[in-house]
C-alpha positions in Angstrom: -42.6 -17.4 -23.8 -43.7 -20.9 -24.8 -45.0 -23.4 -22.3 -42.1 -25.7 -23.0 -39.6 -23.1 -22.0 -41.5 -22.3 -18.8 -41.6 -26.0 -17.8 -37.9 -26.4 -18.4 -37.1 -23.2 -16.4 -39.4 -24.4 -13.5 -37.8 -27.9 -13.6 -34.3 -26.3 -13.6 -35.2 -24.1 -10.5 -36.6 -27.0 -8.7 -33.6 -29.2 -9.4 -31.2 -26.3 -8.3 -33.2 -26.0 -5.1 -33.0 -29.7 -4.5 -29.3 -29.8 -5.1 -28.7 -26.8 -2.8 -30.8 -28.4 -0.1 -28.7 -31.6 -0.5 -25.5 -29.6 -0.2 -26.7 -27.8 2.9 -27.7 -31.2 4.4 -24.3 -32.7 3.6 -22.5 -29.7 5.1 -24.6 -30.0 8.3 -24.0 -33.7 8.5 -20.2 -33.2 8.1 -20.1 -30.5 10.8 -22.0 -32.7 13.2 -19.8 -35.7 12.5 -16.7 -33.6 13.0 -18.0 -32.1 16.2 -19.4 -35.2 17.8 -17.1 -37.9 16.4 -18.2 -41.4 17.3 -21.2 -40.0 19.1 -22.7 -39.1 15.7 -23.1 -42.7 14.7 -24.2 -43.7 18.2 -27.0 -41.1 18.0 -28.0 -42.3 14.6 -28.3 -45.8 15.9 -30.2 -44.8 19.0 -32.6 -42.5 17.1 -33.2 -44.8 14.2 -32.7 -42.2 11.5 -30.1 -39.6 10.5 -32.6 -36.7 10.6 -33.8 -37.5 14.1 -30.2 -38.0 15.3 -29.1 -34.7 13.8 -32.0 -32.9 15.4 -31.0 -34.5 18.8 -27.4 -33.5 18.3 -28.4 -29.9 17.4 -30.5 -29.8 20.5 -27.5 -30.9 22.6 -25.4 -28.2 20.9 -28.0 -25.5 21.7 -28.3 -26.7 25.3 -24.5 -26.7 25.7 -24.3 -23.1 24.4 -26.5 -22.0 27.3 -24.3 -23.7 29.9 -21.6 -21.7 31.5 -18.6 -24.1 30.9 -15.4 -22.4 32.1 -11.8 -23.2 31.8 -9.7 -24.5 34.6 -7.3 -21.8 35.9 -3.6 -22.6 35.9 -3.3 -23.2 39.7 -6.4 -25.4 39.8 -5.1 -27.3 36.8 -1.9 -28.1 38.7 -3.9 -29.2 41.8 -6.0 -31.5 39.6 -2.8 -32.9 38.0 -1.3 -33.6 41.4 -4.5 -35.2 42.6 -4.5 -37.5 39.5 -0.9 -38.5 40.3 -2.0 -39.5 43.8 -4.9 -41.5 42.4 -2.4 -43.3 40.1 -0.1 -44.0 43.0 -3.0 -45.4 44.9 -3.7 -47.9 42.1 -0.6 -49.8 43.0 -1.8 -50.5 46.5 -5.6 -50.4 46.2 -6.7 -50.6 42.6 -10.5 -50.7 43.3 -10.2 -47.6 45.6 -8.1 -45.8 42.9 -10.8 -46.4 40.3 -13.5 -45.0 42.7 -11.2 -42.0 43.4 -10.6 -41.5 39.6 -14.4 -41.5 39.1 -14.8 -38.9 41.9 -12.0 -36.8 40.5 -13.4 -36.7 37.0 -16.9 -35.8 38.4 -15.3 -33.0 40.5 -13.5 -31.7 37.5 -16.8 -31.7 35.5 -18.6 -29.8 38.2 -15.8 -27.3 38.5 -15.9 -26.7 34.8 -19.6 -26.0 35.1 -21.1 -29.2 33.7 -24.5 -29.8 35.5 -25.0 -33.1 37.3 -28.4 -34.0 36.0 -27.9 -37.8 35.8 -25.8 -40.2 33.8 -27.6 -39.8 30.4 -27.7 -36.0 30.5 -24.1 -35.9 31.6 -23.1 -37.9 28.5 -25.2 -35.7 26.2 -23.6 -32.6 27.6 -20.1 -34.0 27.4 -20.7 -35.2 23.8 -20.7 -31.7 22.5 -17.1 -31.1 23.3 -15.7 -34.5 24.3 -17.6 -36.9 22.0 -14.4 -38.5 20.8 -13.6 -39.8 24.3 -17.0 -40.7 25.6 -16.5 -44.4 24.7 -13.6 -44.3 27.1 -15.7 -42.8 29.8 -18.5 -45.3 29.3 -16.0 -48.2 29.5 -14.5 -46.7 32.7 -18.0 -46.4 34.2 -18.8 -50.0 33.4 -15.7 -51.2 35.2 -16.4 -48.8 38.1 -19.8 -50.5 38.4 -18.2 -54.0 38.4 -15.7 -52.9 41.0 -18.4 -51.9 43.4 -19.4 -55.6 43.5 -15.7 -56.6 43.6 -16.1 -58.4 40.3 -13.6 -56.4 38.2 -10.2 -57.9 37.4 -7.0 -56.0 37.9 -6.7 -55.7 34.1 -10.2 -54.2 33.8 -9.4 -51.8 36.7 -6.1 -50.8 34.9 -8.1 -50.2 31.7 -10.7 -48.1 33.6 -7.9 -45.9 35.0 -6.6 -45.4 31.4 -10.1 -44.6 30.2 -10.7 -42.1 33.1 -7.4 -40.5 32.3 -8.4 -40.0 28.7 -11.5 -38.0 29.7 -9.6 -36.3 32.6 -6.9 -35.0 30.2 -9.5 -33.9 27.7 -11.5 -32.0 30.3 -8.4 -30.4 31.8 -7.0 -29.3 28.5 -10.3 -27.8 27.2 -9.7 -24.2 28.4 -12.0 -22.2 26.1 -15.0 -20.6 27.9 -18.4 -21.2 26.4 -22.0 -20.3 27.2 -24.5 -17.6 26.9 -23.0 -15.7 29.8 -19.5 -15.7 28.5 -17.3 -12.9 29.8 -15.2 -10.9 27.3 
């Protein structure tokens, strides 16, 4: 075999490997974007590079797989729905108190589902794996919640916070698939 043919064959193998690696990378990126929604771009911005962000998102996914996130049983789901209705009714009379109750109700639901309470940033990272599409709502609700503790939130901001909390609440309540390493069959 001549040297020219060997060089062409080696170049073809290298090019094929490069194209295959690019396809795998694109597929991984597409899966992460699909799974994390807007959180994908937020992670890229925070990390400064796609590769670092994708490693971070993969780490979140692996951590989440080890959590024992469980569904909300039917009767508990109904209790939560009734509690949410009471919180909404409270909004008419005491909007700030209702926002605080909404925050507490969402936190209780997260705990009951099995999400660990390891601080704000870790909670967001854990939620991002399954609820990345609604995390901007949760962040907005938390900002208004913070304002309301200083009595500096407007009624319209409080109303928006209730809507944002409701978005995450509904998403958490509807997500009934068990996950985790200790999943029961």
